[in-house]
N, CA and C atoms as a LAMMPS dump frame, in Angstrom:
ITEM: TIMESTEP
0
ITEM: NUMBER OF ATOMS
663
ITEM: BOX BOUNDS ff ff ff
-5.0000000000000000e+02 5.0000000000000000e+02
-5.0000000000000000e+02 5.0000000000000000e+02
-5.0000000000000000e+02 5.0000000000000000e+02
ITEM: ATOMS id mol type element x y z
1 1 1 N -403.685 282.79 -220.443
2 1 2 C -402.792 283.598 -221.321
3 1 3 C -403.104 284.733 -220.458
4 2 1 N -401.798 285.823 -220.456
5 2 2 C -401.615 286.852 -219.959
6 2 3 C -402.049 288.153 -221.212
7 3 1 N -402.424 289.047 -221.134
8 3 2 C -402.741 290.282 -222.054
9 3 3 C -402.623 291.567 -221.514
10 4 1 N -402.119 292.389 -222.264
11 4 2 C -401.593 293.758 -221.934
12 4 3 C -402.891 294.484 -222.588
13 5 1 N -403.448 295.347 -221.94
14 5 2 C -404.047 296.549 -222.542
15 5 3 C -404.058 297.812 -222.109
16 6 1 N -403.967 298.964 -222.76
17 6 2 C -403.774 300.187 -222.191
18 6 3 C -404.981 301.405 -222.328
19 7 1 N -406.149 301.25 -221.241
20 7 2 C -406.737 302.093 -221.418
21 7 3 C -406.365 303.485 -220.783
22 8 1 N -406.901 304.417 -220.904
23 8 2 C -406.603 305.753 -220.319
24 8 3 C -407.852 306.342 -219.799
25 9 1 N -407.402 307.04 -218.478
26 9 2 C -408.18 307.604 -217.565
27 9 3 C -407.987 308.71 -217.089
28 10 1 N -408.673 309.852 -216.377
29 10 2 C -408.058 310.774 -215.85
30 10 3 C -407.432 310.581 -214.613
31 11 1 N -406.539 311.108 -214.341
32 11 2 C -406.273 310.885 -212.924
33 11 3 C -405.471 309.541 -212.654
34 12 1 N -404.677 308.697 -213.098
35 12 2 C -404.562 307.489 -213.213
36 12 3 C -404.481 306.763 -211.836
37 13 1 N -404.106 307.623 -210.795
38 13 2 C -403.889 306.773 -209.696
39 13 3 C -405.249 305.768 -209.049
40 14 1 N -406.068 306.224 -208.817
41 14 2 C -407.483 305.469 -208.263
42 14 3 C -407.666 304.808 -209.646
43 15 1 N -408.055 304.835 -210.828
44 15 2 C -408.793 303.559 -211.774
45 15 3 C -407.739 302.617 -211.669
46 16 1 N -406.582 302.776 -211.77
47 16 2 C -405.243 301.619 -211.442
48 16 3 C -405.508 300.712 -210.415
49 17 1 N -406.001 301.443 -209.203
50 17 2 C -406.129 300.739 -208.128
51 17 3 C -407.716 299.784 -208.249
52 18 1 N -408.855 300.792 -208.724
53 18 2 C -409.494 299.975 -208.94
54 18 3 C -409.771 298.938 -209.832
55 19 1 N -408.807 298.95 -211.156
56 19 2 C -408.734 297.619 -211.811
57 19 3 C -408.214 296.519 -211.355
58 20 1 N -407.109 296.965 -210.419
59 20 2 C -406.612 295.66 -209.734
60 20 3 C -407.254 294.826 -208.872
61 21 1 N -408.473 295.497 -208.677
62 21 2 C -409.505 294.727 -207.794
63 21 3 C -410.113 293.978 -208.55
64 22 1 N -410.685 294.042 -209.836
65 22 2 C -411.196 293.303 -210.992
66 22 3 C -410.629 292.05 -211.149
67 23 1 N -411.584 290.932 -210.546
68 23 2 C -410.891 289.352 -210.677
69 23 3 C -410.273 289.073 -212.178
70 24 1 N -409.259 288.805 -212.267
71 24 2 C -408.659 288.098 -213.189
72 24 3 C -407.687 289.288 -214.003
73 25 1 N -408.062 290.6 -213.308
74 25 2 C -406.304 291.443 -213.505
75 25 3 C -405.2 291.106 -212.769
76 26 1 N -404.359 291.049 -213.136
77 26 2 C -403.04 290.403 -212.697
78 26 3 C -402.211 291.507 -212.202
79 27 1 N -401.992 292.602 -212.739
80 27 2 C -401.222 293.772 -212.476
81 27 3 C -401.817 295.088 -213.353
82 28 1 N -401.035 295.962 -212.704
83 28 2 C -401.626 297.709 -213.569
84 28 3 C -400.172 298.502 -213.599
85 29 1 N -399.988 299.167 -214.307
86 29 2 C -398.879 300.216 -214.441
87 29 3 C -399.558 301.371 -214.699
88 30 1 N -399.123 302.434 -213.96
89 30 2 C -399.768 304.16 -214.43
90 30 3 C -398.344 304.293 -215.358
91 31 1 N -398.769 305.32 -216.377
92 31 2 C -397.635 306.019 -217.38
93 31 3 C -398.368 306.586 -218.208
94 32 1 N -397.334 307.159 -219.35
95 32 2 C -397.981 307.835 -220.309
96 32 3 C -397.544 307.496 -221.607
97 33 1 N -398.222 307.697 -222.453
98 33 2 C -398.516 307.094 -223.702
99 33 3 C -399.307 308.038 -224.87
100 34 1 N -399.487 307.742 -226.032
101 34 2 C -399.902 308.186 -226.511
102 34 3 C -399.385 309.48 -227.565
103 35 1 N -398.244 309.825 -227.302
104 35 2 C -396.994 310.718 -228.2
105 35 3 C -396.992 310.537 -229.449
106 36 1 N -396.711 310.983 -230.672
107 36 2 C -396.415 310.646 -231.749
108 36 3 C -394.558 310.166 -231.516
109 37 1 N -393.946 309.194 -232.497
110 37 2 C -392.796 308.196 -232.318
111 37 3 C -391.631 309.816 -232.069
112 38 1 N -391.527 310.906 -232.601
113 38 2 C -390.364 311.596 -232.331
114 38 3 C -390.658 312.441 -231.402
115 39 1 N -391.378 312.341 -230.076
116 39 2 C -391.472 312.966 -229.387
117 39 3 C -390.644 312.621 -228.238
118 40 1 N -389.826 313.032 -227.318
119 40 2 C -388.899 312.876 -226.358
120 40 3 C -389.472 312.026 -225.208
121 41 1 N -388.742 311.213 -224.159
122 41 2 C -389.473 310.673 -223.193
123 41 3 C -390.103 311.522 -222.517
124 42 1 N -391.173 311.439 -221.851
125 42 2 C -391.714 312.05 -220.968
126 42 3 C -391.628 312.599 -219.596
127 43 1 N -391.811 313.21 -218.58
128 43 2 C -391.897 313.339 -217.126
129 43 3 C -393.508 314.041 -216.938
130 44 1 N -393.762 313.408 -215.533
131 44 2 C -394.894 314.024 -215.141
132 44 3 C -395.194 315.396 -215.337
133 45 1 N -394.188 316.327 -215.387
134 45 2 C -394.373 317.75 -215.435
135 45 3 C -394.614 318.17 -216.685
136 46 1 N -394.075 317.193 -217.982
137 46 2 C -394.15 317.731 -219.072
138 46 3 C -395.637 316.992 -219.747
139 47 1 N -395.883 315.854 -218.959
140 47 2 C -397.304 315.689 -219.539
141 47 3 C -398.489 316.768 -219.207
142 48 1 N -398.164 317.008 -217.938
143 48 2 C -399.114 318.057 -217.449
144 48 3 C -399.095 319.578 -217.971
145 49 1 N -397.988 319.83 -218.852
146 49 2 C -397.796 321.095 -219.354
147 49 3 C -397.782 320.806 -221.044
148 50 1 N -398.153 319.762 -221.431
149 50 2 C -397.83 319.052 -222.589
150 50 3 C -399.377 319.201 -223.525
151 51 1 N -398.958 318.645 -224.936
152 51 2 C -400.613 318.134 -225.409
153 51 3 C -400.204 317.152 -226.058
154 52 1 N -399.323 316.451 -225.85
155 52 2 C -398.943 315.171 -226.714
156 52 3 C -399.115 313.952 -225.947
157 53 1 N -398.541 313.628 -224.451
158 53 2 C -398.875 312.42 -223.789
159 53 3 C -400.423 312.334 -223.113
160 54 1 N -400.755 311.16 -222.79
161 54 2 C -402.167 311.222 -221.704
162 54 3 C -401.386 310.102 -220.593
163 55 1 N -402.292 310.522 -219.548
164 55 2 C -401.736 309.511 -218.813
165 55 3 C -402.764 308.445 -218.632
166 56 1 N -402.283 307.006 -218.488
167 56 2 C -402.804 306.041 -218.712
168 56 3 C -402.491 304.9 -217.801
169 57 1 N -403.495 303.621 -217.744
170 57 2 C -402.922 302.885 -216.986
171 57 3 C -402.798 301.11 -217.997
172 58 1 N -401.726 301.059 -217.806
173 58 2 C -401.769 299.285 -218.658
174 58 3 C -402.042 298.401 -217.915
175 59 1 N -402.797 297.503 -218.13
176 59 2 C -403.226 296.414 -217.41
177 59 3 C -402.839 294.766 -217.87
178 60 1 N -402.183 294.048 -217.28
179 60 2 C -402.191 292.437 -217.471
180 60 3 C -403.37 292.158 -216.771
181 61 1 N -404.086 291.086 -217.639
182 61 2 C -405.076 290.261 -217.179
183 61 3 C -404.85 288.921 -217.774
184 62 1 N -405.291 288.162 -217.178
185 62 2 C -405.838 286.503 -217.648
186 62 3 C -406.967 286.491 -218.403
187 63 1 N -407.163 286.12 -219.625
188 63 2 C -408.58 285.932 -220.374
189 63 3 C -408.813 284.918 -220.329
190 64 1 N -408.455 283.891 -219.317
191 64 2 C -409.061 282.383 -219.071
192 64 3 C -410.248 283.105 -218.157
193 65 1 N -409.895 284.245 -217.095
194 65 2 C -410.982 284.732 -215.888
195 65 3 C -411.818 285.972 -216.317
196 66 1 N -410.987 286.744 -217.089
197 66 2 C -411.571 288.131 -217.328
198 66 3 C -411.8 288.017 -219.124
199 67 1 N -412.834 288.23 -219.61
200 67 2 C -412.747 288.541 -221.069
201 67 3 C -412.796 290.151 -221.076
202 68 1 N -412.185 290.406 -222.576
203 68 2 C -411.779 291.514 -222.89
204 68 3 C -413.001 292.717 -222.586
205 69 1 N -414.065 292.467 -223.036
206 69 2 C -415.76 293.155 -223.38
207 69 3 C -415.847 293.502 -221.639
208 70 1 N -415.477 292.767 -220.462
209 70 2 C -415.495 293.133 -219.142
210 70 3 C -414.838 293.954 -218.764
211 71 1 N -413.553 293.874 -219.376
212 71 2 C -412.781 294.928 -218.86
213 71 3 C -412.774 295.869 -219.68
214 72 1 N -413.187 296.069 -220.602
215 72 2 C -413.533 297.548 -221.287
216 72 3 C -414.945 298.154 -220.19
217 73 1 N -416.02 297.133 -219.993
218 73 2 C -416.988 297.97 -219.293
219 73 3 C -416.313 298.299 -217.777
220 74 1 N -415.322 297.692 -217.188
221 74 2 C -414.607 298.468 -216.133
222 74 3 C -413.924 299.412 -216.208
223 75 1 N -413.114 299.582 -217.52
224 75 2 C -412.441 300.899 -217.653
225 75 3 C -413.384 301.923 -217.852
226 76 1 N -414.488 301.546 -218.321
227 76 2 C -415.713 303.026 -218.902
228 76 3 C -416.019 303.22 -217.221
229 77 1 N -416.504 302.447 -216.316
230 77 2 C -417.083 302.652 -215.076
231 77 3 C -416.199 303.389 -214.537
232 78 1 N -414.839 302.992 -214.195
233 78 2 C -413.699 303.608 -213.371
234 78 3 C -413.194 304.9 -213.931
235 79 1 N -413.307 305.277 -215.443
236 79 2 C -412.173 306.515 -215.696
237 79 3 C -412.944 307.768 -215.297
238 80 1 N -412.135 308.682 -215.662
239 80 2 C -412.67 309.963 -215.167
240 80 3 C -412.086 310.913 -216.188
241 81 1 N -412.662 311.255 -217.535
242 81 2 C -412.168 311.952 -218.422
243 81 3 C -412.241 313.43 -218.327
244 82 1 N -411.383 314.089 -218.939
245 82 2 C -411.246 315.545 -218.929
246 82 3 C -411.292 316.326 -219.862
247 83 1 N -411.294 317.43 -220.021
248 83 2 C -411.386 318.238 -221.54
249 83 3 C -409.64 317.901 -222.239
250 84 1 N -408.926 317.758 -221.313
251 84 2 C -407.468 318.018 -222.105
252 84 3 C -406.829 316.778 -222.901
253 85 1 N -406.032 316.997 -223.448
254 85 2 C -405.427 315.534 -224.169
255 85 3 C -404.974 314.598 -223.034
256 86 1 N -404.501 315.168 -222.193
257 86 2 C -403.798 314.532 -220.841
258 86 3 C -404.566 313.533 -220.081
259 87 1 N -405.886 314.044 -220.483
260 87 2 C -407.33 313.096 -219.632
261 87 3 C -408.071 312.772 -220.548
262 88 1 N -407.93 312.418 -221.628
263 88 2 C -408.575 311.959 -222.676
264 88 3 C -409.14 310.742 -222.551
265 89 1 N -410.303 310.277 -222.796
266 89 2 C -410.932 308.881 -222.549
267 89 3 C -410.349 308.196 -224.137
268 90 1 N -409.461 307.278 -223.614
269 90 2 C -408.854 306.624 -224.95
270 90 3 C -408.854 305.245 -224.404
271 91 1 N -408.95 304.137 -225.423
272 91 2 C -408.244 302.675 -225.357
273 91 3 C -407.335 302.504 -226.6
274 92 1 N -405.912 302.105 -226.195
275 92 2 C -405.102 301.91 -227.074
276 92 3 C -405.209 300.38 -227.667
277 93 1 N -405.18 299.993 -228.778
278 93 2 C -405.221 299.039 -229.141
279 93 3 C -403.952 298.368 -230.151
280 94 1 N -403.941 297.23 -230.036
281 94 2 C -402.884 296.323 -230.389
282 94 3 C -402.744 296.111 -231.785
283 95 1 N -403.817 295.918 -232.379
284 95 2 C -403.822 295.498 -233.827
285 95 3 C -405.743 295.482 -234.253
286 96 1 N -405.88 294.917 -235.535
287 96 2 C -407.194 295.192 -235.907
288 96 3 C -408.063 294.442 -235.276
289 97 1 N -407.935 293.276 -234.493
290 97 2 C -408.693 292.666 -234.009
291 97 3 C -409.502 293.342 -232.673
292 98 1 N -408.199 293.841 -232.09
293 98 2 C -408.898 294.769 -230.984
294 98 3 C -409.631 295.752 -231.382
295 99 1 N -409.258 296.519 -232.275
296 99 2 C -409.91 297.698 -232.498
297 99 3 C -411.337 297.062 -233.217
298 100 1 N -411.513 296.093 -234.006
299 100 2 C -413.269 295.611 -234.01
300 100 3 C -413.568 295.442 -232.971
301 101 1 N -413.01 294.506 -231.958
302 101 2 C -413.801 294.639 -230.756
303 101 3 C -414.596 295.711 -230.035
304 102 1 N -413.157 296.872 -229.8
305 102 2 C -413.568 297.851 -228.756
306 102 3 C -414.506 298.74 -229.629
307 103 1 N -414.709 298.799 -231.033
308 103 2 C -415.492 299.303 -231.873
309 103 3 C -416.816 298.828 -231.823
310 104 1 N -417.171 297.61 -231.764
311 104 2 C -418.377 296.645 -231.531
312 104 3 C -418.638 297.393 -230.126
313 105 1 N -417.545 297.172 -229.098
314 105 2 C -418.453 297.475 -227.758
315 105 3 C -418.822 298.706 -227.531
316 106 1 N -418.367 299.808 -227.906
317 106 2 C -418.53 301.303 -228.031
318 106 3 C -420.084 301.299 -228.949
319 107 1 N -420.312 300.732 -229.996
320 107 2 C -421.098 300.955 -231.104
321 107 3 C -422.555 300.348 -230.63
322 108 1 N -422.413 299.295 -230.164
323 108 2 C -423.37 298.587 -229.134
324 108 3 C -424.029 299.175 -228.042
325 109 1 N -423.032 300.081 -227.461
326 109 2 C -423.455 300.688 -226.164
327 109 3 C -424.456 301.922 -226.576
328 110 1 N -423.632 302.81 -227.364
329 110 2 C -424.046 304.017 -228.34
330 110 3 C -425.537 303.908 -228.688
331 111 1 N -425.762 302.417 -229.705
332 111 2 C -427.197 302.368 -230.355
333 111 3 C -428.134 301.879 -229.3
334 112 1 N -427.931 301.453 -227.91
335 112 2 C -428.668 301.121 -227.133
336 112 3 C -428.875 302.173 -226.076
337 113 1 N -428.456 303.201 -226.307
338 113 2 C -428.207 304.54 -225.558
339 113 3 C -427.928 304.404 -224.278
340 114 1 N -426.863 303.48 -223.978
341 114 2 C -426.362 303.035 -222.512
342 114 3 C -425.494 304.484 -222.078
343 115 1 N -425.395 304.582 -221.003
344 115 2 C -424.633 305.678 -220.42
345 115 3 C -424.049 305.234 -218.84
346 116 1 N -423.126 305.895 -218.357
347 116 2 C -422.529 305.387 -217.101
348 116 3 C -423.597 305.854 -216.348
349 117 1 N -424.002 304.887 -215.331
350 117 2 C -425.153 305.278 -214.078
351 117 3 C -424.82 306.238 -213.211
352 118 1 N -423.59 306.243 -212.925
353 118 2 C -422.985 307.286 -211.776
354 118 3 C -423.475 308.654 -212.293
355 119 1 N -422.829 308.858 -213.438
356 119 2 C -423.117 310.654 -214.166
357 119 3 C -423.685 310.502 -215.551
358 120 1 N -424.025 309.64 -216.259
359 120 2 C -424.58 309.668 -217.398
360 120 3 C -423.155 309.741 -218.541
361 121 1 N -422.177 309.588 -218.25
362 121 2 C -421.238 309.848 -219.101
363 121 3 C -421.408 309.041 -220.501
364 122 1 N -421.35 309.58 -221.624
365 122 2 C -421.846 308.584 -222.826
366 122 3 C -420.438 308.14 -223.274
367 123 1 N -420.822 306.942 -223.948
368 123 2 C -419.759 306.323 -224.699
369 123 3 C -419.09 306.706 -225.95
370 124 1 N -419.659 307.801 -226.381
371 124 2 C -419.008 308.443 -227.553
372 124 3 C -417.913 309.415 -227.145
373 125 1 N -417.657 309.569 -225.798
374 125 2 C -416.678 310.309 -225.235
375 125 3 C -415.01 309.314 -225.579
376 126 1 N -415.243 308.248 -225.507
377 126 2 C -414.082 306.897 -225.905
378 126 3 C -413.382 306.927 -227.499
379 127 1 N -412.144 307.566 -227.332
380 127 2 C -411.407 307.228 -228.48
381 127 3 C -410.613 305.9 -228.544
382 128 1 N -410.565 305.381 -229.606
383 128 2 C -409.667 304.408 -230.295
384 128 3 C -408.244 304.68 -230.834
385 129 1 N -407.389 304.809 -230.23
386 129 2 C -406.042 304.724 -230.75
387 129 3 C -405.054 303.755 -231.104
388 130 1 N -404.191 303.685 -232.113
389 130 2 C -403.228 302.306 -232.001
390 130 3 C -402.045 302.418 -230.534
391 131 1 N -401.785 301.316 -230.069
392 131 2 C -400.616 301.427 -229.398
393 131 3 C -399.313 302.327 -229.84
394 132 1 N -398.932 302.835 -228.879
395 132 2 C -397.621 304.025 -229.079
396 132 3 C -396.822 303.505 -227.965
397 133 1 N -395.596 303.847 -227.604
398 133 2 C -394.83 303.462 -226.727
399 133 3 C -395.157 304.349 -225.027
400 134 1 N -395.049 303.365 -224.299
401 134 2 C -395.898 303.409 -223.048
402 134 3 C -394.379 303.617 -222.15
403 135 1 N -394.738 304.661 -221.223
404 135 2 C -393.916 304.844 -220.526
405 135 3 C -394.079 305.031 -218.969
406 136 1 N -393.496 304.147 -218.159
407 136 2 C -393.918 303.788 -216.741
408 136 3 C -393.95 304.878 -216.26
409 137 1 N -394.64 305.623 -215.245
410 137 2 C -394.61 306.768 -214.645
411 137 3 C -393.646 306.779 -213.534
412 138 1 N -393.449 307.993 -212.65
413 138 2 C -392.404 307.722 -211.787
414 138 3 C -392.627 306.649 -210.924
415 139 1 N -391.975 306.354 -209.603
416 139 2 C -392.153 305.475 -208.884
417 139 3 C -393.279 305.851 -207.812
418 140 1 N -393.07 307.106 -207.429
419 140 2 C -393.928 307.377 -206.402
420 140 3 C -395.505 307.737 -206.982
421 141 1 N -395.856 307.514 -208.629
422 141 2 C -396.903 307.663 -209.011
423 141 3 C -397.554 306.116 -208.877
424 142 1 N -396.814 305.218 -208.908
425 142 2 C -397.224 303.568 -208.781
426 142 3 C -397.814 303.341 -207.365
427 143 1 N -398.908 302.749 -207.502
428 143 2 C -399.611 302.297 -206.187
429 143 3 C -399.736 303.313 -205.285
430 144 1 N -400.32 304.765 -205.723
431 144 2 C -400.223 305.827 -205.309
432 144 3 C -401.249 306.138 -203.651
433 145 1 N -402.214 305.668 -204.215
434 145 2 C -403.208 305.765 -202.983
435 145 3 C -402.859 304.726 -201.73
436 146 1 N -402.401 303.409 -202.092
437 146 2 C -401.837 302.644 -201.567
438 146 3 C -400.911 302.901 -200.387
439 147 1 N -399.902 304.292 -200.732
440 147 2 C -398.875 304.509 -200.275
441 147 3 C -399.142 305.531 -199.203
442 148 1 N -400.334 306.37 -199.998
443 148 2 C -400.547 307.298 -199.131
444 148 3 C -401.157 307.316 -198.078
445 149 1 N -402.219 305.989 -198.252
446 149 2 C -402.959 305.63 -196.902
447 149 3 C -402.125 305.401 -195.617
448 150 1 N -400.847 304.458 -196.038
449 150 2 C -400.105 304.202 -195.049
450 150 3 C -399.502 305.489 -194.398
451 151 1 N -399.033 306.538 -195.504
452 151 2 C -398.071 307.594 -194.861
453 151 3 C -399.143 308.428 -194.245
454 152 1 N -400.35 308.241 -194.291
455 152 2 C -401.316 309.246 -193.791
456 152 3 C -401.642 308.861 -192.265
457 153 1 N -401.715 307.339 -192.054
458 153 2 C -401.704 306.739 -190.778
459 153 3 C -400.321 306.776 -190.015
460 154 1 N -399.362 306.726 -190.364
461 154 2 C -398.066 306.926 -190
462 154 3 C -397.638 308.566 -189.585
463 155 1 N -398.355 309.334 -190.359
464 155 2 C -398.164 310.488 -190.064
465 155 3 C -399.129 311.256 -188.38
466 156 1 N -400.351 310.744 -188.54
467 156 2 C -401.334 310.488 -187.594
468 156 3 C -400.569 310.287 -186.573
469 157 1 N -400.184 308.646 -186.453
470 157 2 C -399.496 308.484 -185.14
471 157 3 C -397.89 309.144 -185.01
472 158 1 N -397.665 309.848 -185.55
473 158 2 C -396.107 310.772 -185.713
474 158 3 C -396.538 311.899 -184.987
475 159 1 N -397.77 312.766 -185.501
476 159 2 C -398.202 313.711 -184.739
477 159 3 C -398.857 313.844 -183.582
478 160 1 N -399.337 312.274 -183.165
479 160 2 C -399.862 312.144 -181.724
480 160 3 C -398.632 312.219 -180.644
481 161 1 N -397.457 311.504 -181.483
482 161 2 C -396.547 311.219 -180.472
483 161 3 C -395.565 312.415 -179.877
484 162 1 N -395.782 313.323 -181.199
485 162 2 C -394.994 314.518 -181.032
486 162 3 C -395.729 315.658 -180.144
487 163 1 N -397.013 315.492 -179.676
488 163 2 C -398.006 316.217 -179.11
489 163 3 C -397.902 315.652 -177.34
490 164 1 N -397.435 314.254 -177.491
491 164 2 C -397.135 313.931 -176.078
492 164 3 C -398.252 312.981 -175.64
493 165 1 N -398.927 312.611 -176.728
494 165 2 C -400.019 311.995 -176.911
495 165 3 C -399.877 310.247 -176.208
496 166 1 N -398.492 309.897 -176.268
497 166 2 C -398.121 308.43 -175.575
498 166 3 C -397.48 308.887 -174.625
499 167 1 N -397.139 309.855 -173.73
500 167 2 C -396.229 309.868 -172.459
501 167 3 C -396.621 309.349 -171.464
502 168 1 N -397.922 308.941 -171.26
503 168 2 C -398.231 308.163 -169.819
504 168 3 C -398.389 306.787 -170.156
505 169 1 N -398.325 306.335 -171.764
506 169 2 C -398.224 304.873 -171.756
507 169 3 C -397.081 304.07 -171.147
508 170 1 N -397.369 302.847 -170.621
509 170 2 C -396.096 302.34 -170.111
510 170 3 C -395.821 302.608 -168.744
511 171 1 N -396.684 303.274 -167.792
512 171 2 C -396.28 304.116 -166.908
513 171 3 C -395.579 305.009 -166.81
514 172 1 N -395.368 305.57 -168.377
515 172 2 C -394.652 307.042 -168.279
516 172 3 C -393.044 306.516 -168.918
517 173 1 N -393.378 305.549 -169.451
518 173 2 C -391.694 304.64 -170.248
519 173 3 C -391.729 305.396 -171.319
520 174 1 N -392.684 305.715 -172.166
521 174 2 C -392.52 306.307 -173.524
522 174 3 C -392.141 308.056 -173.417
523 175 1 N -393.248 308.303 -172.347
524 175 2 C -392.605 309.979 -172.092
525 175 3 C -391.217 310.371 -171.732
526 176 1 N -390.954 309.289 -171.095
527 176 2 C -389.111 309.239 -170.444
528 176 3 C -388.218 308.766 -171.416
529 177 1 N -388.571 308.201 -172.319
530 177 2 C -387.689 307.435 -173.764
531 177 3 C -386.854 308.706 -174.166
532 178 1 N -385.6 308.61 -173.938
533 178 2 C -384.697 309.3 -174.931
534 178 3 C -383.539 308.565 -175.699
535 179 1 N -383.331 308.887 -177.062
536 179 2 C -382.427 308.496 -178.068
537 179 3 C -381.542 309.425 -178.358
538 180 1 N -380.19 309.114 -178.083
539 180 2 C -379.601 310.283 -178.793
540 180 3 C -379.455 311.476 -177.59
541 181 1 N -380.087 311.945 -176.499
542 181 2 C -380.578 312.616 -175.634
543 181 3 C -381.942 313.658 -176.578
544 182 1 N -382.325 312.928 -177.224
545 182 2 C -383.56 313.613 -178.065
546 182 3 C -385.02 312.675 -177.126
547 183 1 N -385.69 313.566 -177.134
548 183 2 C -387.169 313.079 -176.164
549 183 3 C -387.745 312.575 -177.16
550 184 1 N -388.774 311.535 -176.849
551 184 2 C -389.975 310.784 -177.825
552 184 3 C -390.69 311.672 -178.864
553 185 1 N -391.084 312.709 -177.89
554 185 2 C -391.728 313.542 -178.928
555 185 3 C -391.065 314.598 -179.719
556 186 1 N -389.671 314.744 -179.543
557 186 2 C -388.967 315.526 -180.465
558 186 3 C -388.52 314.752 -181.777
559 187 1 N -388.343 313.244 -181.412
560 187 2 C -388.174 312.348 -182.47
561 187 3 C -389.02 312.118 -183.147
562 188 1 N -390.071 312.038 -182.845
563 188 2 C -391.395 311.801 -183.77
564 188 3 C -391.67 313.336 -184.676
565 189 1 N -391.619 314.491 -183.855
566 189 2 C -391.804 315.486 -184.776
567 189 3 C -390.479 315.413 -185.875
568 190 1 N -389.198 314.883 -185.673
569 190 2 C -388.001 315.022 -186.75
570 190 3 C -388.598 313.922 -187.738
571 191 1 N -389.206 312.71 -187.345
572 191 2 C -389.435 312.174 -188.4
573 191 3 C -390.436 312.642 -189.254
574 192 1 N -391.267 313.253 -188.823
575 192 2 C -392.359 313.346 -189.374
576 192 3 C -392.167 314.639 -190.456
577 193 1 N -391.285 315.263 -189.891
578 193 2 C -390.706 316.23 -191.07
579 193 3 C -390.207 315.775 -191.881
580 194 1 N -389.141 314.612 -191.869
581 194 2 C -388.51 314.178 -192.64
582 194 3 C -388.821 313.622 -193.677
583 195 1 N -390.168 312.943 -193.321
584 195 2 C -390.853 312.607 -193.962
585 195 3 C -391.814 313.519 -195.196
586 196 1 N -391.941 314.532 -194.769
587 196 2 C -393.002 315.329 -195.237
588 196 3 C -392.033 315.745 -196.538
589 197 1 N -390.458 316.377 -196.069
590 197 2 C -389.8 316.759 -196.83
591 197 3 C -389.17 316.075 -197.915
592 198 1 N -389.321 314.507 -197.828
593 198 2 C -388.822 313.692 -198.815
594 198 3 C -390.049 313.566 -199.711
595 199 1 N -391.408 313.549 -199.227
596 199 2 C -392.458 313.413 -200.481
597 199 3 C -392.493 314.878 -201.366
598 200 1 N -391.81 315.861 -200.839
599 200 2 C -391.706 317.164 -201.712
600 200 3 C -390.466 316.883 -202.472
601 201 1 N -389.311 316.808 -202.129
602 201 2 C -388.331 316.174 -202.888
603 201 3 C -388.424 315.187 -203.848
604 202 1 N -389.348 314.226 -203.387
605 202 2 C -389.287 312.972 -204.437
606 202 3 C -390.279 313.498 -205.543
607 203 1 N -391.14 314.377 -205.382
608 203 2 C -391.859 314.885 -206.409
609 203 3 C -391.011 315.866 -207.277
610 204 1 N -389.598 316.198 -206.56
611 204 2 C -388.838 317.284 -207.466
612 204 3 C -387.651 316.998 -208.333
613 205 1 N -387.254 315.862 -207.777
614 205 2 C -386.201 315.297 -208.1
615 205 3 C -386.298 313.566 -208.823
616 206 1 N -387.607 313.052 -208.317
617 206 2 C -387.214 311.708 -209.323
618 206 3 C -387.458 311.747 -210.31
619 207 1 N -386.857 311.465 -211.271
620 207 2 C -386.989 311.115 -212.807
621 207 3 C -386.533 309.913 -213.419
622 208 1 N -387.568 308.96 -212.769
623 208 2 C -387.053 307.405 -213.057
624 208 3 C -388.096 306.975 -214.145
625 209 1 N -388.523 307.573 -215.241
626 209 2 C -389.571 307.298 -216.048
627 209 3 C -388.694 306.211 -217.388
628 210 1 N -389.696 305.172 -217.568
629 210 2 C -388.646 304.173 -218.269
630 210 3 C -389.899 303.465 -219.458
631 211 1 N -389.199 303.449 -220.565
632 211 2 C -390.167 302.6 -221.554
633 211 3 C -390.758 301.282 -220.908
634 212 1 N -392.064 300.847 -221.269
635 212 2 C -392.107 299.135 -220.962
636 212 3 C -392.157 298.844 -222.167
637 213 1 N -391.7 297.78 -222.744
638 213 2 C -391.808 296.748 -224.012
639 213 3 C -392.879 296.104 -223.716
640 214 1 N -393.523 295.632 -224.94
641 214 2 C -394.844 294.555 -224.656
642 214 3 C -394.158 293.224 -223.509
643 215 1 N -394.831 292.956 -222.774
644 215 2 C -394.153 291.566 -221.772
645 215 3 C -393.67 291.703 -221.019
646 216 1 N -393.002 293.337 -220.445
647 216 2 C -392.04 293.48 -219.28
648 216 3 C -392.982 293.291 -218.173
649 217 1 N -394.185 293.801 -218.16
650 217 2 C -394.88 293.575 -216.711
651 217 3 C -394.897 292.097 -216.636
652 218 1 N -395.427 291.152 -217.614
653 218 2 C -395.721 289.785 -217.783
654 218 3 C -394.44 289.062 -216.86
655 219 1 N -393.161 289.722 -217.229
656 219 2 C -392.111 288.896 -216.941
657 219 3 C -392.124 288.951 -215.293
658 220 1 N -392.701 290.304 -214.765
659 220 2 C -392.269 291.039 -213.531
660 220 3 C -392.938 290.336 -212.359
661 221 1 N -394.105 289.595 -213.092
662 221 2 C -395.376 288.922 -212.306
663 221 3 C -394.543 287.454 -211.602
């Protein structure tokens, strides 16, 4: 059976990737949630400069492989809460059963005085709120670090090409290569600049936030 859960963790890029490595987690999506129902759909900028929405990760998991308590443990391990509403530590629950389970998990940890091993983060920081509208964040936020690692690798290769590092490869074939009258190093430099410009433009103009209904992520699997 596939289940949805929406824990909240500061800076949703890395936690979404970490949760996806947990056996039983089928998919993660980063987005914005937690605002009152009368609030307009968010964007990254309005979340950053507002006090209503929080950055969150919606998780689809197989409960025949991963139980809810273990998922909560993983959430607590990878979260990075901050002081503002945007970075609050919150578990959003769908019903009374989930709320009771999260309360039991939290209360047990507090009674036994358990804290996060890496930095002694207390379980008291975790809040519990009812599920509200969840908006999938802009596409450039999805699988962010996976994309950035690929981009960084390509950028290194392009910078090396622009500096002439490949000119002697293949007996000078690359150094003598031209396309449309442009030398190989010029092409590398142009591609690098276009890519860098697109990353900036993407952040400024992309506004593809959309509301995810219950079950939407399951249908996309």
